[in-house]
C-alpha positions as CSV (number, residue, x, y, z in Angstrom):
1,M,-8.7,86.8,31.7
2,T,-11.0,84.4,30.1
3,R,-10.3,80.7,30.0
4,C,-11.7,79.3,26.6
5,F,-11.6,76.9,23.8
6,L,-13.3,76.0,20.6
7,A,-15.6,73.0,20.8
8,A,-17.8,70.8,18.7
9,I,-21.0,70.2,20.6
10,P,-22.7,67.0,19.4
11,P,-26.5,66.7,19.2
12,S,-28.3,65.1,22.2
13,D,-29.5,62.1,20.3
14,L,-25.7,61.2,19.9
15,L,-25.0,62.0,23.4
16,N,-27.8,60.2,25.3
17,P,-26.2,56.6,24.8
18,V,-22.8,58.2,26.1
19,V,-24.6,59.6,29.1
20,D,-26.2,56.4,29.9
21,L,-22.9,54.6,29.7
22,M,-21.3,57.2,32.0
23,T,-24.1,56.9,34.4
24,L,-23.4,53.0,34.7
25,G,-19.7,53.8,35.0
26,R,-19.9,56.1,37.7
27,K,-21.8,53.3,39.6
28,A,-19.2,50.7,38.8
29,F,-16.3,53.2,39.2
30,P,-17.2,55.9,41.7
31,R,-13.8,56.7,42.5
32,Q,-13.0,58.0,38.9
33,R,-13.4,61.6,37.9
34,W,-16.5,61.2,35.4
35,V,-17.3,64.3,33.4
36,C,-20.5,66.1,33.9
37,P,-23.0,65.1,31.1
38,E,-23.6,68.8,30.5
39,N,-19.9,69.2,29.9
40,L,-19.5,66.6,27.0
41,H,-17.8,68.3,24.1
42,V,-14.9,67.6,21.5
43,T,-12.2,70.1,22.0
44,L,-11.2,71.6,18.6
45,A,-8.7,74.1,20.2
46,F,-7.6,75.1,23.7
47,F,-6.7,78.6,24.0
48,G,-6.2,78.8,27.7
49,D,-6.3,82.1,29.7
50,V,-6.8,85.1,27.4
51,D,-6.8,88.7,28.4
52,E,-10.0,90.7,27.6
53,N,-8.6,92.7,24.5
54,R,-7.1,89.5,22.9
55,Y,-10.2,87.6,23.7
56,H,-12.4,90.0,21.6
57,V,-10.0,89.7,18.8
58,L,-9.9,86.0,18.9
59,E,-13.5,85.8,18.8
60,E,-14.2,88.1,16.0
61,T,-11.4,86.5,13.9
62,L,-12.8,83.2,14.5
63,A,-16.1,84.3,13.5
64,C,-14.6,85.5,10.3
65,C,-13.2,81.9,9.6
66,L,-16.0,79.8,11.1
67,D,-19.3,81.6,11.0
68,G,-21.9,79.3,9.3
69,I,-19.8,76.2,9.4
70,V,-21.6,72.9,10.1
71,I,-20.1,69.8,11.1
72,S,-22.3,67.2,9.3
73,N,-22.4,63.6,9.6
74,F,-20.9,63.7,13.0
75,F,-20.5,60.4,14.5
76,L,-18.9,58.4,17.6
77,S,-16.9,55.3,17.3
78,G,-14.5,53.4,19.6
79,I,-13.4,53.8,23.2
80,G,-9.6,54.9,23.8
81,A,-7.4,56.3,26.3
82,F,-4.5,58.6,26.9
83,R,-1.9,57.3,29.1
84,R,0.2,58.9,31.8
85,R,3.3,56.7,32.9
86,G,1.9,53.7,30.8
87,K,-1.5,53.8,32.5
88,P,-4.9,55.0,31.1
89,S,-5.4,58.5,32.5
90,V,-8.2,59.9,30.5
91,L,-10.9,57.7,29.0
92,W,-12.6,59.0,25.9
93,I,-14.7,58.0,22.9
94,Q,-13.4,58.8,19.3
95,A,-15.2,61.5,17.6
96,N,-15.5,61.7,13.8
97,S,-17.1,63.6,10.8
98,E,-17.5,63.3,7.2
99,G,-17.6,66.5,5.2
100,V,-16.1,69.3,7.3
101,D,-13.1,67.6,9.0
102,L,-12.8,68.2,12.7
103,L,-9.0,68.3,12.1
104,A,-9.3,71.0,9.5
105,I,-11.5,73.1,11.9
106,S,-8.8,72.6,14.6
107,Q,-6.1,73.9,12.3
108,I,-7.9,76.8,11.5
109,A,-8.6,77.5,15.2
110,D,-4.7,77.0,15.9
111,Q,-3.7,79.4,13.1
112,V,-6.2,82.0,14.3
113,A,-4.8,81.6,17.8
114,H,-1.2,82.2,16.3
115,E,-2.4,85.2,14.3
116,V,-3.7,86.9,17.7
117,G,-0.7,86.1,19.6
118,L,-1.7,82.9,21.3
119,S,0.5,79.9,21.5
120,G,-0.4,76.8,19.5
121,R,-1.2,73.3,20.8
122,G,2.2,71.7,20.5
123,R,0.9,68.1,20.2
124,S,-0.9,66.1,17.8
125,Y,-4.8,66.4,17.7
126,H,-7.2,63.5,18.2
127,P,-10.8,64.4,18.2
128,H,-12.6,62.7,21.3
129,L,-15.3,63.1,24.0
130,T,-13.6,62.8,27.3
131,L,-15.4,60.4,29.9
132,A,-13.4,60.2,32.8
133,R,-9.9,61.2,34.3
134,C,-8.2,58.5,36.5
135,E,-4.9,57.6,38.2
136,D,-5.2,54.0,36.7
137,G,-8.0,53.4,34.3
138,T,-7.1,50.0,33.4
139,K,-10.3,48.4,34.8
140,P,-12.6,51.1,33.8
141,L,-11.1,51.1,30.2
142,R,-11.7,47.5,29.9
143,W,-15.1,47.8,31.3
144,L,-16.1,50.6,28.8
145,E,-14.7,48.6,25.9
146,R,-17.0,45.7,26.7
147,R,-20.1,47.7,27.1
148,W,-19.8,50.4,24.5
149,A,-21.9,50.0,21.2
150,P,-21.3,53.2,19.0
151,P,-24.8,54.5,18.0
152,S,-25.6,54.1,14.3
153,I,-26.9,57.6,13.9
154,R,-25.0,60.4,12.6
155,G,-26.1,64.1,13.3
156,L,-24.9,67.9,13.0
157,A,-22.6,69.1,15.6
158,Q,-22.3,72.9,16.5
159,V,-19.0,74.7,16.6
160,V,-18.9,77.0,19.8
161,L,-16.5,79.4,21.6
162,M,-16.8,78.1,25.2
163,N,-15.5,79.9,28.3
164,S,-14.4,77.8,31.2
165,V,-14.3,78.6,35.0
166,L,-12.4,76.1,37.1
167,T,-14.1,75.3,40.5
168,S,-13.2,72.9,43.3
169,R,-16.0,70.6,41.7
170,G,-14.7,70.8,38.2
171,P,-14.8,73.1,35.3
172,V,-18.0,75.1,34.5
173,Y,-18.5,75.8,31.0
174,S,-20.4,78.5,29.2
175,E,-21.1,79.2,25.6
176,S,-19.6,82.4,24.4
177,R,-20.5,82.2,20.7
178,V,-22.1,79.7,18.5
179,F,-20.7,79.7,14.9
180,S,-23.0,77.0,13.3
181,S,-25.8,78.2,11.2
182,Y,-28.5,75.9,12.5
183,T,-30.3,75.5,15.8
184,K,-29.9,72.3,17.9
185,E,-32.9,70.4,18.3
186,G,-34.1,69.5,21.8
187,G,-30.9,70.9,23.5
188,R,-28.5,68.9,25.7
């Protein structure tokens, strides 16, 4: 079984201010579970644990639909949170794009998942970069809202099929297949 998801990987010049903010956040709120900078991504579709045969069909079907796709004019905007029992539990930054829409790619990926026999998302899609997970993120959320200034730059984001291995120290991600038709400058 391979745990996998489809992701948009923003360019490093857009991620640098996010990483800087998260570094300060780790110091201010060390008990929160901050995402490792190398794991920053926008989930377009989560497929979960997929058996080997279905995984290869998923990968090839996604390739038929997404090879060469480029998310242009990718940009970051406001801070937000998903809530559990009324309290902020996942802190994030809104991800946006002009041109190829993140929601449209997500819908294509969900349709592909359905076609290969995987269950769909089952909830509404909200493109974001997860920053941290917490029991009660009220104070960290306010702190982030006061300090975050969205970068004025825009860039290209890659579309990548990612594999995920869960460990006691958090998930470890690896790229399985890059669908974008350009090469990232400078890496992450």
